[in-house]
C-alpha positions in Angstrom: 146.3 12.8 320.9 147.0 15.3 318.1 148.8 18.6 317.6 147.4 21.2 315.3 148.7 24.1 313.3 146.3 26.8 311.9 149.0 27.5 309.3 149.1 24.0 308.0 145.3 23.7 307.9 145.0 26.9 305.9 147.1 25.5 303.1 145.8 21.9 303.3 142.2 23.0 303.1 142.6 25.8 300.6 139.6 24.7 298.6 136.3 25.8 300.1 135.1 23.1 302.4 131.4 22.3 302.2 129.3 22.6 305.3 131.3 25.2 307.3 128.5 27.7 307.1 124.8 27.6 307.1 124.7 27.7 303.4 125.5 24.0 303.5 124.8 22.8 307.0 126.3 19.4 308.0 123.8 16.9 309.2 126.1 14.0 309.9 126.5 13.6 313.6 130.0 12.2 313.0 131.1 15.7 312.0 129.9 17.3 315.2 132.1 17.9 318.2 131.6 15.9 321.4 128.0 16.3 322.3 126.2 15.6 325.5 122.6 16.8 325.2 120.0 16.8 328.0 118.3 13.5 328.3 115.7 11.9 330.6 114.4 14.2 333.2 116.6 17.1 331.9 115.1 16.7 328.5 111.5 16.7 329.8 112.4 19.8 331.9 113.6 21.6 328.7 110.5 20.7 326.9 108.4 21.9 329.8 110.3 25.2 330.3 107.7 28.0 330.2 109.5 30.2 327.7 110.3 27.4 325.3 106.8 26.0 325.6 105.3 29.4 324.7 107.8 30.0 321.9 107.0 26.6 320.5 103.2 27.3 320.7 103.6 30.5 318.6 106.5 29.7 316.3 106.6 25.9 316.1 108.8 25.6 313.0 111.4 28.0 314.4 111.9 26.2 317.8 114.1 23.2 318.4 114.4 21.0 321.5 117.4 18.9 322.5 116.1 15.6 321.0 116.1 17.1 317.4 118.9 17.2 314.8 118.3 20.9 314.2 119.1 21.6 317.9 122.3 19.7 317.7 123.5 21.5 314.5 122.6 24.9 315.9 124.2 24.7 319.3 127.4 23.1 318.0 127.9 25.8 315.4 130.8 27.5 317.3 134.4 27.8 316.3 135.5 26.9 319.9 134.3 23.5 321.3 134.3 25.1 324.8 131.6 27.5 323.6 129.1 24.7 323.0 126.5 25.0 325.7 123.1 23.4 326.2 120.1 25.8 326.2 116.6 24.5 326.9 115.7 25.2 323.3 116.9 27.0 320.2 114.8 29.8 318.6 115.8 30.3 314.9 113.4 32.9 313.4 113.4 33.9 309.7 112.5 37.6 310.0 112.7 40.6 312.3 109.0 40.5 313.2 109.2 36.9 314.4 112.4 37.6 316.3 110.8 40.6 318.0 107.8 38.5 319.0 110.0 35.8 320.4 112.2 38.2 322.3 109.0 39.6 323.9 108.3 36.1 325.2 111.9 35.6 326.4 112.0 39.0 328.3 108.5 38.5 329.7 109.7 35.4 331.5 113.1 37.0 332.3 114.8 34.1 330.6 118.6 34.1 330.0 119.4 33.9 326.3 122.3 33.8 323.9 122.5 35.2 320.3 124.7 33.6 317.7 125.4 34.4 314.1 128.8 33.1 312.9 129.8 31.6 316.3 133.5 32.7 315.9 134.1 34.3 319.3 135.7 31.6 321.5 134.6 33.0 324.8 132.1 30.6 326.4 128.8 32.2 326.9 129.4 35.2 324.6 127.1 33.7 321.9 125.6 30.8 323.7 123.9 29.9 326.9 123.7 26.9 329.3 120.2 27.9 330.4 117.2 29.4 328.7 117.2 30.1 324.9 119.7 30.3 322.1 118.6 32.7 319.4 120.2 31.5 316.2 120.4 34.0 313.4 121.2 31.4 310.8 118.0 32.0 308.7 118.6 35.7 308.1 120.3 35.1 304.8 119.5 38.2 302.8 122.2 39.5 300.4 120.7 42.2 298.2 122.5 45.0 296.4 120.8 48.4 296.2 122.3 50.7 293.6 122.0 54.4 293.5 119.9 56.4 293.6 118.7 55.5 297.1 118.1 57.1 300.5 121.7 56.8 301.6 123.3 58.3 298.4 125.7 55.4 297.9 125.4 51.9 296.5 124.9 49.4 299.4 124.1 45.8 300.1 121.5 44.6 302.6 123.0 41.7 304.6 121.3 39.4 307.0 123.5 38.1 309.9 123.1 34.5 308.7 125.7 34.0 306.0 129.5 34.2 306.6 131.6 36.9 305.1 133.0 34.3 302.6 129.5 33.4 301.4 128.7 37.1 301.1 131.9 37.8 299.1 131.1 34.8 296.7 127.6 36.2 296.1 128.8 39.8 295.5 131.6 38.6 293.2 129.0 37.6 290.6 128.2 41.3 290.3 131.9 42.3 290.3 131.7 44.1 293.7 132.7 43.5 297.3 132.5 45.1 300.7 135.1 46.0 303.4 134.5 43.4 306.1 135.9 40.2 307.6 139.2 38.6 306.4 138.4 34.9 307.2 135.8 33.1 305.2 133.8 31.5 308.1 133.6 34.6 310.3 130.1 36.0 310.9 128.7 39.5 310.4 128.8 40.4 314.1 132.4 41.2 313.4 131.2 44.7 312.4 129.8 45.3 315.9 133.3 45.2 317.3 134.8 47.5 314.7 136.1 44.8 312.4 139.4 44.5 310.4 139.3 44.2 306.6 141.8 43.7 303.8 140.7 47.1 302.7 141.0 48.9 306.1 144.0 50.9 305.0 141.7 52.9 302.6 138.4 52.5 304.3 138.9 52.2 308.1 137.1 49.7 310.3 134.5 47.4 308.7 131.8 49.3 310.7 132.8 52.6 309.0 131.2 51.3 305.8 127.8 50.5 307.4 125.2 53.0 306.5 122.3 51.5 308.4 121.4 48.9 310.9 118.1 47.2 311.4 117.8 46.2 315.0 115.3 44.6 317.4 115.4 46.5 320.7 114.8 45.1 324.2 111.2 46.2 324.1 110.7 44.2 320.9 110.4 47.2 318.5 112.2 47.0 315.2 114.0 50.3 314.4 116.6 51.6 311.9 119.8 53.2 313.0 121.6 55.5 310.7 122.9 59.1 310.4 119.3 60.4 310.3 117.3 57.9 312.4 118.6 57.1 315.9 122.0 58.5 315.2 123.2 57.9 318.8 122.4 54.2 318.4 124.1 54.2 315.0 127.3 55.5 316.5 127.1 53.0 319.4 126.6 50.0 317.2 129.9 50.9 315.4 132.1 49.1 318.0 129.6 48.8 320.9 128.9 45.1 320.3 125.7 43.4 321.4 124.8 45.8 324.2 121.8 47.5 322.5 119.7 44.9 320.8 119.8 42.2 318.1 120.9 43.4 314.7 118.8 41.7 311.9 120.3 43.6 308.9 123.5 45.4 308.1 123.4 47.9 305.1 127.0 48.0 303.9 128.6 50.2 301.2 129.8 48.1 298.3 132.4 48.9 295.6 134.0 47.4 292.5 136.9 45.0 292.9 139.1 43.6 290.2 141.9 41.0 290.5 144.3 41.5 293.4 147.7 40.1 294.4 148.0 37.8 297.3 147.2 34.4 298.8 148.0 32.2 301.8 151.5 30.9 302.3 153.5 28.9 304.9 157.2 29.6 304.9 160.3 27.4 305.4 161.0 27.2 309.2 164.7 27.8 308.5 163.7 31.4 307.5 161.9 32.3 310.7 164.3 35.2 311.3 163.4 36.5 307.8 159.7 36.4 308.7 160.3 38.5 311.8 162.4 40.9 309.9 159.8 41.2 307.2 157.1 42.0 309.8 159.4 44.5 311.5 160.2 46.2 308.2 156.5 46.4 307.2 155.4 48.3 310.3 158.4 50.6 310.6 158.4 54.2 309.3 158.6 54.0 305.5 157.6 50.4 305.5 154.9 48.6 303.5 152.1 49.6 305.9 152.2 53.1 304.4 150.9 51.8 301.1 147.1 51.6 301.8 146.6 48.9 299.2 148.7 46.4 301.3 147.2 44.2 303.9 148.9 41.4 305.9 147.7 38.8 308.4 150.8 36.9 309.5 151.1 34.6 312.4 153.5 32.2 314.1 152.6 29.1 316.1 154.6 26.7 318.3 153.6 23.2 319.2 154.6 22.5 322.8 154.4 18.8 322.1 157.2 19.0 319.4 158.6 22.5 320.0 158.3 23.1 316.3 157.5 26.6 315.1 155.4 27.3 312.0 154.9 30.7 310.4 153.0 32.0 307.5 150.5 34.7 306.4 147.6 35.7 304.3 148.8 38.6 302.1 146.8 41.0 299.9 147.6 43.9 297.6 144.6 45.6 296.2 145.8 45.8 292.6 146.9 43.2 289.9 150.5 43.9 290.6 152.5 40.7 290.4 155.3 42.0 292.7 154.1 44.8 294.9 157.0 46.6 296.6 155.0 46.9 299.9 155.1 43.1 300.3 158.5 42.2 298.8 160.1 41.4 302.2 157.4 38.7 302.6 157.4 37.4 299.1 161.2 37.0 299.1 160.9 34.3 301.8 161.1 30.8 300.5 157.7 29.1 301.0 157.0 25.4 301.7 153.4 25.5 300.6 150.7 27.9 299.4 150.3 30.2 296.6 150.9 34.0 296.0 149.9 35.6 292.8 147.4 37.8 290.9 144.0 36.2 291.4 140.3 36.9 292.3 139.7 38.4 295.7 137.4 35.5 296.5 140.2 33.0 296.0 142.1 34.6 298.9 139.1 34.6 301.3 138.4 31.0 300.3 142.0 30.1 301.3 141.2 31.0 304.9 138.3 28.6 305.1 140.3 26.1 307.2 139.9 28.5 310.1 136.3 27.1 310.2 137.8 24.0 311.9 135.3 23.6 314.8 136.7 20.6 316.8 139.3 22.3 319.1 139.3 24.3 322.2 140.5 27.9 321.7 141.6 30.8 323.8 141.8 34.4 322.5 143.3 37.4 324.2 144.8 40.5 322.7 147.2 43.3 323.5 148.2 46.3 321.4 151.7 47.7 320.8 153.0 50.7 318.9 154.0 50.1 315.3 157.7 49.7 316.0 160.1 47.0 314.8 160.9 46.2 318.4 157.3 45.2 319.0 157.5 42.3 316.6 160.4 40.7 318.5 158.9 41.4 321.8 155.7 39.6 320.9 157.6 36.6 319.5 160.0 36.3 322.4 157.3 36.7 325.1 154.9 34.1 323.7 157.5 31.5 322.9 159.5 31.8 326.1 156.5 31.8 328.4 155.0 28.8 326.6 158.1 26.8 327.0 158.4 27.8 330.6 154.8 27.4 331.7 153.3 24.6 329.6 156.2 22.5 328.2 155.4 19.2 326.6 151.7 19.6 326.5 149.6 18.8 323.5 148.9 22.5 323.0 149.7 24.9 320.3 150.1 28.7 321.0 150.9 31.6 318.8 150.3 35.2 317.8 148.5 36.8 314.8 149.9 40.3 314.1 147.4 42.8 312.8 148.7 46.3 311.8 146.3 49.2 312.1 147.7 52.2 310.3 147.4 55.9 310.8 145.7 56.1 307.4 143.2 53.5 308.6 142.3 55.7 311.6 142.0 58.8 309.4 139.7 57.0 307.0 137.6 55.9 310.0 137.1 59.5 311.2 136.5 60.7 307.6 133.7 58.2 307.3 131.9 59.6 310.3 133.7 58.1 313.2 132.8 55.2 315.6 132.7 54.3 319.2 136.3 53.1 319.1 137.4 56.7 318.4 141.1 56.1 318.1 143.2 59.2 317.3 145.3 59.1 314.1 147.7 61.5 315.7 148.7 58.7 318.2 150.2 56.8 315.2 149.9 53.3 313.8 149.8 50.3 316.1 149.7 46.5 316.1 147.0 44.3 317.6 148.6 41.1 318.8 146.1 38.3 319.0 147.6 35.8 321.5 145.9 32.4 321.0 146.0 28.8 322.1 144.3 25.7 320.8 144.2 22.2 322.3 142.0 19.1 322.6 141.8 17.9 326.2 139.4 19.8 328.5 141.6 18.7 331.4 144.2 21.2 330.2 141.8 24.2 330.3 143.1 25.6 333.6 146.7 25.4 332.5 146.1 27.0 329.1 143.9 29.7 330.5 146.5 30.5 333.1 149.2 30.7 330.4 147.0 32.9 328.3 146.4 35.4 331.1 150.1 35.3 332.1 151.2 35.9 328.5 149.0 39.0 328.1 150.0 40.4 331.5 153.7 39.9 330.8 153.6 41.2 327.3 151.7 44.3 328.5 154.3 44.8 331.3 157.3 44.4 328.9 155.7 46.7 326.3 155.1 49.4 328.9 158.7 49.1 330.1 160.0 49.7 326.6 157.4 52.5 325.9 155.8 50.3 323.2 152.4 49.8 324.8 149.3 51.3 323.0 146.3 51.5 325.3 143.6 49.7 323.3 141.9 46.3 323.6 140.3 45.0 320.3 137.0 43.6 321.3 136.8 41.0 318.5 139.9 39.3 319.8 139.5 40.0 323.5 139.4 37.3 326.2 137.5 36.9 329.4 138.3 39.6 332.0 139.5 42.1 329.4 137.6 45.4 329.2 137.7 46.8 325.7 135.2 49.6 326.2 137.4 51.3 328.8 140.0 51.8 326.1 137.7 53.4 323.5 138.3 57.1 322.9 140.8 57.3 325.7 138.0 56.5 328.1 135.5 59.1 326.7 133.4 56.6 324.7 132.2 54.4 327.6 130.0 57.0 329.3 128.3 57.7 325.9 127.8 54.0 325.3 126.2 53.7 328.7 123.9 56.6 328.0 122.8 54.9 324.7 122.2 51.6 326.6 120.0 53.4 329.1 118.1 55.2 326.4 117.3 52.1 324.3 117.3 49.4 327.0 116.3 51.1 330.2 115.6 47.7 331.9 119.1 46.5 331.1 117.9 43.3 329.3 121.1 43.1 327.3 123.2 43.9 330.3 121.6 41.2 332.4 120.2 38.2 330.5 122.8 37.6 327.7 126.6 37.2 327.5 129.4 39.2 325.8 131.3 42.3 326.8 129.2 44.8 328.7 129.2 48.6 329.0 128.0 48.3 332.6 
C-alpha cells in the first residue's frame, strides 16, 4: 500500500518525464496501469464487431484491436486509472477527412463512442467507452504559427488536439512566443472547450477567449470552420460548451511574445500551514495580489488519511522578470522545504507540473465556487479536512483542494474578447473555484471515496451559502459526476442557447446519445 502527495510528486519529478504525452509514447507494458483486455470469445467478438470491421476495412492503419500494443497504449492514456475502459476497437485517424469518414461509419451503425485527446478528465466514460469505439486524437499533432497578415487579423497558431499544452509551449518557445492555455504540462487541448484557466487569464480571460477559429467534424461528418464570420453561433457555443457539438480537429489560438517570468513550483514547511492559509486569504482579499493581472497562483493542500500529515504548496507565476513581485510576497515569504522560485523561462514552470501526468492512481474531481473573501479560504480548508477525518479516517487515501482565483479583470477581459458560453458577469466580483479532489489505489475504496467527495461538495456548498460566500458557478473542467455546469452559465441564460446550437448542428442528437461527458440535454 502507498500514500501519495501531488505536491511531493511535483517537486520530485520537476524535470520533464519522457513518455507522458504522445510525443514520446511509452511502449513498455510494465509502465501501464492494471490492464485486463478482452480475450478469448470477447476478443473475437470485438474483432467481429460490425463497426470495427468496417473501420478496419477502410482505414486499416488507424484501427487497433485489443490484442495489439497500440490498443493498450491508447486506452490506458488517461490520468485516472478508473477512466480506463475497454472499447471493441480504437480508431486513431491522422486528419479531419479520415475522422469524418470514420464517424459516418460509427453513426451509421449507431455505435457508442468515446473521444479522447489528453485524457485528463477523471470522470469514467467522459473520454472513453466500455463498448463500441474509442476515437483517439493522438495523431493530430499540428503546431503551426501563422503571422499577420491573415484572415483573422492577429497572429495565431494552428493546434491539433494531439499534443499536450506543455509540448505546445515547448515548440512555441523556440519562436519566443506562447499562448494563454493550460497550466499543467500534461493536460490536453480539450481544456479550451470547458473555458480553461491559464497563467495569463488575469489579462486575457478564459483560454477559449483567445481562440479565433475551430475546425470541427459535425455529427453528419461534414468538416466546418467556426469563427466570428462562419458559424458564429457554433463558435460561441464551443467556448465553454464542451463536446456537445462535434469533434474539434484544430484550434486556432492567438499567440503573443513572452519573456522570462518569475515563478516556479514549491512545497512549504508544514509548520507554516497557517501562513499558507493567510497568504491565500490576503491574495484574494480586496487590495490583495489578485488585483495585479500579472500574478497567477495555483496553490493546494492535501491530507493523507493514512498518516494525517498535511502537505501544502503551489505553482506561482508573475508575468515579468521581477525577482520579488509584491503581489506574491505573502507566498514567497513562507519557508520552503523543496522547489524553486525565481526568474526563469515560462516553459520551466510548465515543465515543473509534469508530475501531474502520473497515471497510476484513481482520482475523484468535484468543484464548488466561493466568493473571493478571506473567509472562503478557511472554510474550504476546515470543511475538507474535518470531513475527511470524520468520514474516511485511516484509509490509504489522500484528499485535498486546489484553489483557483478568477478575478473581476479576468471576466472583463473575457467579455472584451467577444464573450463565451460561460458568460459570467464581472459586476458580480471575483471568485474562487475550489477543486476538491481525492486520489487512492484500491478499487474497493471507490464507494467510500465517492461518498466522501459528494458529501464534501454538498457540505461546503451549504456552509458557503450560510455565510453568504457561495458563488453560483460550476467549472466544467473540474466538475464531477452528477454536477450540472451548464445550468450555471450566464445565470441560466446560456443553456437554452446551447441547446439551440446542439439542435441546429446535431439534429439527431448523436453527441447527446452515443458519447459521454457533460450534456446540454
